[in-house]
C-alpha positions in Angstrom: -32.7 -9.9 14.7 -33.6 -6.3 13.8 -32.2 -4.3 10.9 -30.2 -2.3 13.4 -28.7 -5.5 14.8 -27.9 -6.7 11.3 -26.2 -3.4 10.5 -24.2 -3.5 13.7 -23.1 -7.1 12.9 -22.1 -6.1 9.4 -20.1 -3.2 10.7 -18.3 -5.4 13.2 -17.6 -8.0 10.5 -16.2 -5.3 8.3 -13.9 -4.0 11.1 -12.8 -7.5 11.8 -11.9 -8.0 8.2 -9.5 -5.1 8.5 -7.5 -6.9 11.3 -5.7 -9.3 8.8 -4.7 -6.3 6.8 -3.1 -4.7 9.8 -1.1 -8.0 10.3 -0.1 -8.0 6.6 1.0 -4.4 6.8 3.2 -5.2 9.8 4.8 -8.1 8.0 5.4 -5.9 5.0 7.0 -3.3 7.2 9.3 -6.0 8.8 10.3 -7.4 5.4 10.8 -3.9 3.9 13.0 -3.0 6.9 15.1 -6.1 6.4 15.6 -5.3 2.7 16.3 -1.6 3.4 19.0 -2.6 6.1 21.0 -4.2 3.3 21.3 -1.0 1.4 22.9 1.3 3.9 23.4 4.8 2.5 22.0 4.0 -0.9 18.4 4.7 0.1 17.6 8.4 0.2 13.9 7.9 1.1 12.8 9.5 4.4 10.3 11.9 5.9 9.4 14.5 3.3 10.7 12.5 0.3 7.7 12.2 -1.9 9.2 11.3 -5.3 7.1 8.1 -5.5 4.0 9.7 -4.0 2.1 10.4 -7.1 -1.5 11.3 -7.8 -4.0 8.8 -9.3 -3.0 6.0 -7.0 -5.7 3.5 -6.3 -5.9 0.9 -3.6 -8.1 -2.1 -2.9 -11.3 -1.4 -1.0 -10.0 -3.1 2.3 -7.1 -0.6 2.4 -9.5 2.3 1.7 -11.7 1.0 4.6 -8.7 1.0 6.9 -7.9 4.6 6.0 -11.6 5.6 6.5 -11.7 3.9 9.9 -8.5 5.5 11.1 -8.8 9.0 9.7 -12.5 10.0 9.6 -11.9 13.6 10.7 -9.1 14.2 8.1 -11.4 12.7 5.4 -14.4 14.7 6.5 -12.7 18.1 7.3 -9.3 18.0 5.5 -8.5 18.7 2.0 -6.6 16.5 -0.5 -3.1 17.6 -1.3 -2.4 19.3 -4.6 -3.2 17.5 -7.9 -0.2 15.7 -9.2 1.0 14.5 -5.7 -0.6 11.9 -3.5 -3.7 13.3 -1.9 -2.4 12.4 1.6 0.8 14.5 1.5 1.0 17.5 3.8 2.7 20.8 2.9 6.1 19.4 3.8 5.7 16.3 1.7 5.1 14.0 4.7 2.3 11.4 4.7 -0.7 12.3 6.8 -1.8 8.7 7.2 1.7 7.1 7.5 0.7 4.4 10.1 -2.2 3.4 7.9 -0.7 3.9 4.5 -1.5 1.3 1.8 0.8 -1.7 1.0 2.0 -0.1 -2.2 3.6 2.7 -0.1 5.4 0.4 2.3 8.1 -0.8 -0.1 8.6 2.3 -2.2 12.3 3.2 -2.9 13.6 -0.4 -2.4 15.2 -2.3 -5.2 12.4 -4.2 -6.8 12.3 -7.7 -8.5 9.4 -8.3 -10.8 8.9 -11.8 -12.3 6.7 -12.3 -15.3 6.1 -14.7 -18.1 7.4 -13.9 -21.6 7.5 -16.5 -24.4 6.8 -19.3 -22.0 9.8 -18.3 -19.8 10.0 -16.6 -16.5 11.7 -13.2 -16.9 13.0 -11.0 -14.2 13.1 -7.3 -14.3 14.6 -5.1 -11.6 13.9 -1.4 -10.8 14.6 1.2 -8.2 13.6 4.8 -7.5 15.9 7.0 -9.5 16.9 8.8 -6.3 18.4 5.5 -5.0 20.4 4.3 -8.0 23.7 5.7 -6.8 25.6 4.5 -3.7 25.3 0.8 -4.2 26.1 -2.0 -6.6 24.1 -2.3 -9.9 20.7 -3.9 -9.5 21.7 -6.9 -11.6 24.5 -7.7 -9.1 22.2 -7.8 -6.1 21.3 -11.1 -4.5 17.6 -11.9 -4.8 17.2 -11.5 -1.1 18.4 -7.9 -1.3 15.4 -6.9 -3.5 11.7 -6.6 -2.8 9.9 -9.3 -4.7 6.8 -7.8 -6.1 3.9 -10.3 -5.9 3.6 -12.5 -2.8 2.3 -9.8 -0.4 0.0 -8.5 -3.2 -1.5 -12.0 -3.5 -2.2 -12.1 0.2 -3.7 -8.6 0.0 -6.1 -9.8 -2.7 -7.2 -12.6 -0.5 -7.8 -10.2 2.4 -9.7 -7.9 0.1 -11.9 -10.8 -1.0 -12.7 -11.6 2.6 -13.5 -8.0 3.3 -15.7 -7.9 0.2 -17.7 -10.9 1.5 -18.0 -9.4 5.0 -19.3 -6.1 3.6 -21.6 -7.6 1.1 -19.6 -6.4 -2.0 -19.3 -9.9 -3.2 -16.1 -12.0 -3.1 -15.3 -11.4 -6.8 -15.6 -7.6 -6.6 -12.1 -6.2 -7.1 -13.1 -2.6 -6.6 -10.2 -0.1 -6.7 -10.5 3.2 -4.8 -8.6 6.3 -5.8 -7.0 7.8 -2.8 -8.1 11.3 -3.7 -11.7 10.1 -3.8 -11.7 9.3 0.0 -11.9 13.0 0.9 -15.4 14.4 1.4 -14.4 17.7 -0.3 
């Protein structure tokens, strides 16, 4: 096999490694829609709301690869949004890569449940975007199913990223994070 054939095979493997990410993103979207449906008018998030879309966000390499694959012209010819806001926001505060946005962006605004260990006990902390506090019961009163559980989808994303790292030759243990702003050529 020639070097060119090896390169084509590697590129094809790298593209195939993005397919499970697309599946995961679809599952996240379905679950986020299920949680959002339980909150009626409480959620103020919508097109142009960018309160959670801050600068200095980083994503796993596989999500950066999805963005690179889907938006080469934007990354080559476009400019990053103003410093302080997400690099992918347009002038009206809408996401220029919405269909291909990272996992992190797919559950923003929802009531969140975070579980962590403290003093050998599992502790729960809940949070929500300040814009979405009013119009619903206190977070502590919500059923667990009415909140986005932070963790399970992130673990699957880590597995997909490890597979992508192996397919692209980064090494399975390489947990490279990519700043969104750095994806732009200029």
